[in-house]
GUTORBA-413486 format. One line per 5 residues: number of its first residue (from 0); for each residue z, x, y negated of N, C-alpha, C. Coordinates in steps of 0.2 Angstrom, whole numbers, plus 5000, padded with zeros to 4 digits. Example, Ala and Ser with C-alpha at 12.3 -4.5 7.8 and 13.67 -1.06 7.14 Angstrom:
// residues 2
0 = 5039:5066:5028:5039:5062:5022:5039:5066:5016 ~ 5035:5064:5011:5036:5068:5005:5039:5064:5000
This chain:
// residues 226
0 = 5000:5004:5006:5000:5000:5000:5000:5004:4994 ~ 5004:5010:4994:5004:5014:4988:4997:5017:4986 ~ 4993:5019:4992:4986:5021:4991:4982:5016:4988 ~ 4982:5010:4990:4978:5005:4987:4979:5004:4980 ~ 4986:5004:4978:4988:5003:4971:4985:5008:4967
5 = 4985:5015:4969:4982:5020:4965:4975:5019:4964 ~ 4971:5017:4969:4964:5016:4969:4962:5011:4964 ~ 4966:5005:4964:4964:5000:4960:4966:5002:4953 ~ 4971:5006:4952:4973:5008:4945:4968:5012:4942 ~ 4965:5017:4946:4960:5021:4943:4954:5017:4941
10 = 4952:5012:4946:4946:5008:4944:4947:5004:4938 ~ 4953:5001:4937:4954:4998:4931:4954:5002:4925 ~ 4956:5008:4925:4956:5013:4920:4949:5014:4918 ~ 4945:5015:4923:4938:5016:4922:4934:5010:4919 ~ 4936:5004:4921:4933:4998:4918:4935:4998:4911
15 = 4941:4999:4909:4944:4999:4902:4940:5003:4898 ~ 4939:5010:4900:4936:5015:4896:4929:5013:4894 ~ 4925:5010:4899:4918:5008:4898:4917:5002:4894 ~ 4923:4997:4894:4922:4991:4891:4924:4991:4884 ~ 4929:4995:4882:4932:4995:4875:4927:4997:4870
20 = 4922:5002:4871:4917:5003:4866:4912:4996:4865 ~ 4911:4992:4870:4907:4986:4869:4911:4981:4865 ~ 4917:4981:4866:4921:4976:4862:4921:4978:4855 ~ 4922:4985:4853:4922:4987:4847:4915:4986:4843 ~ 4910:4987:4847:4903:4986:4844:4902:4979:4843
25 = 4905:4974:4847:4904:4967:4846:4908:4965:4839 ~ 4914:4967:4838:4917:4966:4832:4914:4968:4826 ~ 4911:4974:4826:4908:4977:4821:4901:4973:4819 ~ 4898:4971:4824:4892:4967:4823:4894:4960:4820 ~ 4899:4958:4822:4901:4951:4819:4903:4951:4812
30 = 4906:4957:4810:4908:4958:4803:4901:4958:4798 ~ 4896:4962:4801:4890:4962:4797:4886:4956:4797 ~ 4886:4952:4802:4882:4946:4802:4884:4942:4807 ~ 4886:4936:4806:4889:4931:4811:4883:4928:4815 ~ 4877:4928:4812:4872:4926:4816:4868:4931:4821
35 = 4870:4937:4820:4867:4942:4824:4870:4942:4831 ~ 4866:4943:4836:4868:4943:4843:4868:4950:4846 ~ 4873:4951:4850:4874:4957:4854:4869:4957:4860 ~ 4864:4961:4860:4859:4960:4865:4860:4966:4871 ~ 4864:4971:4869:4865:4976:4874:4869:4974:4879
40 = 4868:4976:4885:4872:4975:4891:4877:4980:4892 ~ 4876:4986:4890:4881:4992:4891:4883:4994:4884 ~ 4889:4997:4883:4891:5000:4877:4886:5006:4875 ~ 4886:5007:4869:4882:5013:4866:4884:5019:4869 ~ 4891:5020:4870:4893:5026:4872:4891:5028:4879
45 = 4890:5022:4883:4888:5023:4890:4881:5024:4890 ~ 4877:5021:4886:4869:5022:4886:4868:5029:4884 ~ 4872:5032:4880:4871:5039:4878:4872:5044:4884 ~ 4874:5042:4889:4875:5046:4895:4869:5047:4899 ~ 4863:5045:4897:4857:5045:4901:4854:5052:4899
50 = 4858:5057:4900:4855:5064:4899:4853:5067:4906 ~ 4849:5072:4905:4846:5075:4911:4851:5079:4915 ~ 4851:5079:4922:4856:5083:4926:4852:5089:4929 ~ 4847:5091:4926:4843:5097:4929:4847:5103:4927 ~ 4848:5107:4932:4852:5114:4930:4859:5113:4928
55 = 4863:5107:4931:4870:5106:4929:4874:5108:4935 ~ 4880:5112:4933:4885:5114:4938:4890:5108:4938 ~ 4893:5106:4943:4898:5101:4944:4904:5104:4948 ~ 4910:5102:4945:4916:5104:4948:4921:5098:4948 ~ 4925:5098:4954:4929:5092:4954:4934:5093:4960
60 = 4936:5087:4962:4941:5087:4968:4946:5081:4968 ~ 4950:5081:4973:4955:5076:4973:4961:5079:4976 ~ 4967:5076:4974:4974:5078:4976:4978:5072:4978 ~ 4981:5073:4984:4985:5067:4987:4991:5070:4990 ~ 4996:5066:4989:5003:5067:4992:5006:5060:4995
65 = 5008:5060:5001:5010:5054:5004:5017:5056:5008 ~ 5022:5051:5007:5028:5052:5011:5029:5045:5014 ~ 5030:5045:5021:5032:5039:5025:5039:5039:5026 ~ 5043:5035:5023:5050:5035:5024:5052:5033:5032 ~ 5048:5028:5034:5049:5025:5041:5049:5031:5046
70 = 5043:5035:5046:5042:5040:5051:5045:5047:5049 ~ 5047:5047:5042:5050:5053:5040:5044:5059:5040 ~ 5038:5057:5038:5033:5062:5038:5030:5063:5031 ~ 5027:5069:5030:5025:5070:5023:5018:5073:5024 ~ 5013:5071:5019:5006:5074:5020:5004:5076:5013
75 = 5002:5082:5012:4999:5085:5006:4992:5087:5007 ~ 4987:5085:5003:4980:5087:5004:4977:5089:4997 ~ 4973:5094:4997:4969:5096:4991:4962:5097:4993 ~ 4957:5094:4990:4950:5095:4991:4946:5096:4985 ~ 4946:5103:4983:4941:5105:4978:4934:5105:4980
80 = 4930:5104:4975:4923:5104:4977:4919:5107:4971 ~ 4913:5110:4972:4908:5112:4967:4901:5112:4969 ~ 4897:5113:4964:4890:5113:4966:4885:5114:4961 ~ 4879:5113:4962:4873:5114:4957:4868:5108:4958 ~ 4866:5105:4953:4861:5100:4953:4855:5102:4951
85 = 4850:5102:4955:4843:5105:4953:4839:5100:4948 ~ 4841:5093:4949:4838:5088:4945:4842:5082:4945 ~ 4839:5076:4943:4843:5070:4943:4844:5067:4950 ~ 4841:5070:4956:4841:5067:4962:4844:5072:4967 ~ 4843:5078:4967:4846:5083:4972:4850:5088:4969
90 = 4855:5091:4974:4859:5096:4972:4862:5099:4979 ~ 4866:5105:4978:4869:5108:4983:4876:5109:4981 ~ 4881:5108:4986:4888:5109:4985:4892:5111:4990 ~ 4899:5113:4989:4903:5115:4994:4910:5111:4993 ~ 4912:5108:4998:4919:5105:4998:4924:5109:5003
95 = 4930:5110:5000:4935:5114:5003:4941:5109:5005 ~ 4945:5110:5010:4950:5106:5011:4956:5110:5013 ~ 4962:5109:5010:4968:5112:5012:4974:5107:5013 ~ 4977:5107:5018:4982:5101:5019:4988:5104:5023 ~ 4994:5101:5022:5000:5103:5025:5003:5096:5027
100 = 5005:5095:5034:5008:5089:5036:5014:5091:5040 ~ 5019:5087:5039:5026:5088:5043:5029:5082:5045 ~ 5032:5082:5050:5035:5076:5053:5041:5078:5057 ~ 5046:5074:5057:5052:5075:5061:5052:5072:5068 ~ 5054:5076:5073:5053:5073:5080:5059:5077:5084
105 = 5063:5073:5087:5068:5076:5091:5073:5080:5087 ~ 5074:5078:5081:5079:5082:5077:5076:5088:5074 ~ 5070:5090:5075:5066:5096:5073:5060:5094:5068 ~ 5059:5098:5063:5053:5097:5059:5047:5101:5061 ~ 5042:5097:5063:5035:5100:5065:5030:5100:5059
110 = 5027:5106:5058:5023:5107:5053:5016:5109:5055 ~ 5011:5107:5052:5004:5108:5053:5000:5110:5047 ~ 4996:5115:5047:4992:5117:5042:4984:5116:5043 ~ 4981:5113:5038:4974:5111:5039:4969:5115:5034 ~ 4964:5118:5036:4959:5121:5032:4952:5119:5034
115 = 4948:5118:5029:4941:5115:5030:4936:5118:5025 ~ 4930:5119:5028:4924:5121:5024:4918:5117:5025 ~ 4915:5113:5020:4910:5109:5021:4904:5110:5016 ~ 4899:5113:5018:4893:5114:5013:4889:5107:5014 ~ 4886:5105:5008:4882:5099:5009:4876:5099:5004
120 = 4872:5095:5005:4866:5093:5001:4867:5086:4998 ~ 4867:5085:4991:4868:5079:4988:4862:5075:4986 ~ 4861:5069:4988:4855:5065:4986:4857:5059:4982 ~ 4855:5058:4976:4857:5052:4972:4851:5047:4973 ~ 4852:5042:4977:4847:5037:4979:4847:5031:4974
125 = 4852:5030:4970:4853:5025:4965:4856:5027:4959 ~ 4853:5028:4954:4856:5031:4948:4854:5028:4941 ~ 4856:5022:4940:4855:5018:4934:4862:5020:4930 ~ 4861:5022:4924:4867:5024:4920:4871:5018:4919 ~ 4878:5018:4920:4882:5024:4921:4885:5024:4928
130 = 4882:5019:4933:4885:5019:4939:4879:5022:4944 ~ 4882:5027:4948:4877:5031:4953:4880:5031:4960 ~ 4875:5030:4964:4877:5031:4972:4873:5037:4975 ~ 4877:5040:4979:4874:5046:4982:4876:5047:4989 ~ 4873:5052:4993:4875:5053:5000:4876:5061:5000
135 = 4881:5063:5003:4883:5070:5004:4881:5072:5012 ~ 4876:5075:5013:4873:5077:5020:4874:5084:5021 ~ 4878:5085:5027:4880:5092:5028:4884:5093:5035 ~ 4887:5099:5035:4891:5100:5041:4898:5103:5038 ~ 4903:5103:5043:4909:5105:5041:4913:5109:5047
140 = 4917:5114:5045:4921:5117:5050:4928:5117:5048 ~ 4933:5116:5053:4940:5116:5051:4944:5119:5056 ~ 4950:5121:5054:4955:5124:5058:4962:5121:5057 ~ 4965:5119:5062:4972:5116:5062:4977:5121:5066 ~ 4982:5123:5062:4987:5127:5064:4993:5123:5065
145 = 4996:5123:5071:5002:5119:5073:5007:5124:5075 ~ 5013:5124:5071:5019:5128:5073:5022:5126:5079 ~ 5023:5131:5083:5026:5130:5090:5034:5131:5089 ~ 5037:5130:5095:5045:5130:5095:5047:5137:5094 ~ 5043:5142:5096:5045:5149:5096:5043:5152:5089
150 = 5040:5148:5085:5039:5151:5078:5031:5153:5077 ~ 5028:5153:5083:5021:5155:5083:5017:5149:5081 ~ 5010:5150:5080:5005:5145:5078:5000:5144:5083 ~ 4998:5138:5085:4993:5137:5089:4987:5135:5085 ~ 4981:5138:5086:4975:5137:5082:4970:5132:5086
155 = 4967:5127:5083:4962:5123:5085:4956:5123:5080 ~ 4950:5123:5083:4944:5123:5079:4940:5117:5080 ~ 4936:5115:5075:4932:5109:5076:4926:5109:5071 ~ 4921:5105:5072:4916:5105:5068:4913:5097:5067 ~ 4909:5096:5062:4906:5090:5061:4899:5090:5058
160 = 4895:5086:5059:4888:5085:5056:4887:5078:5054 ~ 4886:5077:5048:4885:5070:5046:4884:5068:5039 ~ 4885:5062:5037:4884:5060:5030:4890:5056:5027 ~ 4892:5058:5021:4897:5054:5018:4894:5051:5012 ~ 4894:5044:5011:4892:5040:5006:4897:5041:5000
165 = 4895:5041:4994:4899:5041:4988:4896:5038:4982 ~ 4900:5037:4977:4898:5034:4971:4902:5037:4965 ~ 4899:5037:4959:4902:5040:4953:4900:5036:4947 ~ 4905:5036:4942:4904:5032:4936:4905:5037:4930 ~ 4901:5037:4926:4901:5041:4920:4906:5038:4915
170 = 4911:5042:4914:4916:5040:4909:4914:5042:4902 ~ 4912:5048:4901:4909:5051:4895:4904:5056:4898 ~ 4900:5059:4893:4895:5064:4895:4899:5070:4898 ~ 4898:5072:4904:4901:5078:4907:4907:5076:4911 ~ 4909:5070:4911:4915:5068:4915:4914:5062:4919
175 = 4915:5062:4926:4914:5056:4930:4920:5055:4934 ~ 4920:5049:4936:4925:5047:4941:4921:5046:4948 ~ 4923:5050:4953:4919:5049:4959:4923:5047:4965 ~ 4920:5043:4969:4923:5040:4975:4919:5042:4981 ~ 4922:5045:4986:4919:5047:4992:4923:5043:4998
180 = 4918:5039:5002:4921:5034:5006:4917:5034:5013 ~ 4921:5036:5018:4918:5035:5025:4914:5041:5027 ~ 4912:5040:5034:4909:5046:5037:4904:5043:5043 ~ 4898:5046:5043:4893:5044:5048:4891:5050:5051 ~ 4892:5051:5058:4889:5057:5061:4892:5059:5067
185 = 4893:5065:5069:4895:5068:5075:4901:5073:5074 ~ 4906:5072:5078:4912:5077:5077:4913:5079:5084 ~ 4915:5086:5085:4917:5089:5091:4924:5093:5090 ~ 4929:5091:5093:4936:5094:5092:4938:5094:5085 ~ 4937:5089:5081:4938:5089:5074:4945:5086:5073
190 = 4949:5090:5070:4956:5089:5069:4958:5087:5062 ~ 4954:5089:5057:4956:5087:5050:4951:5084:5046 ~ 4952:5081:5041:4947:5077:5037:4951:5073:5031 ~ 4947:5072:5026:4950:5068:5020:4951:5061:5022 ~ 4948:5059:5028:4949:5052:5030:4952:5052:5037
195 = 4958:5050:5038:4961:5050:5045:4961:5043:5048 ~ 4959:5042:5054:4958:5036:5058:4965:5033:5059 ~ 4966:5026:5058:4972:5023:5059:4973:5023:5067 ~ 4979:5025:5069:4981:5025:5076:4980:5032:5079 ~ 4977:5036:5075:4975:5043:5078:4980:5048:5074
200 = 4985:5051:5078:4990:5055:5075:4986:5062:5073 ~ 4989:5065:5068:4986:5071:5066:4987:5076:5072 ~ 4982:5080:5073:4982:5084:5079:4978:5082:5085 ~ 4976:5075:5085:4972:5072:5090:4965:5073:5088 ~ 4961:5076:5093:4954:5078:5092:4950:5072:5091
205 = 4945:5072:5087:4940:5066:5087:4933:5069:5089 ~ 4930:5066:5094:4924:5068:5098:4919:5063:5098 ~ 4913:5065:5098:4907:5060:5098:4905:5058:5092 ~ 4900:5053:5092:4897:5050:5086:4902:5045:5083 ~ 4902:5045:5077:4907:5041:5073:4904:5037:5067
210 = 4906:5031:5066:4905:5027:5060:4911:5025:5057 ~ 4914:5027:5052:4920:5026:5049:4920:5024:5042 ~ 4923:5018:5041:4923:5015:5034:4929:5011:5033 ~ 4933:5014:5028:4940:5011:5027:4942:5012:5020 ~ 4941:5006:5016:4943:5007:5008:4950:5010:5007
215 = 4954:5009:5011:4961:5012:5010:4961:5019:5010 ~ 4956:5023:5013:4956:5030:5014:4951:5033:5009 ~ 4949:5030:5004:4944:5032:5000:4947:5039:4996 ~ 4943:5044:4995:4945:5050:4991:4942:5049:4984 ~ 4947:5048:4979:4945:5047:4972:4947:5053:4968
220 = 4942:5056:4964:4944:5061:4960:4939:5062:4954 ~ 4941:5066:4949:4937:5067:4944:4932:5073:4945 ~ 4926:5073:4941:4921:5078:4942:4918:5080:4935 ~ 4918:5086:4934:4916:5089:4927:4909:5092:4928 ~ 4904:5091:4923:4898:5093:4923:4897:5097:4917
225 = 4894:5103:4918:4893:5108:4912:4887:5112:4914
């Protein structure tokens, strides 16, 4: 429930930022002429975002922290990303993942460390300003380190190949709110990811072809373009 509230709050903030300029423009036009109608469907500040994305570098990411009181488990994840846009349709990027999970079992605290590297090609298939839809197509490799009772760590490796759909909304020129949701593809011994399946405990491998879509597990973050 906490995650859903955070997502709705961010979307509400985005809607407010893009709507306020329209309200201000409407009031200004009303003062100049009561008979003049506002014909624009988007605020001028948003229309100005129709700049070219050729040769643009983007950087962003998402940060999440979650604590479950019932299971006494804690999860911290950081997913930075960066890349380069060749034009308004295509780009290349790299997504990294770092996570630390801990839970208490049998009076002892068990910890896990997650590392992930995912290069991808980004394709914007729907790009009317200010709302854009894209697909991140690529592969990923990850490492899960589980601490054993003797203090040593057990390492598990996995990989994935697939597509992640996403969307971004231009707040101002050079700043976007991005949402990455779901995964379609193949995974082999895959232990980490920004989206964890319900009912699958951390450390349980995901194998085979997978279609996963869950709004509760959307990864939301900010992205800078320069």
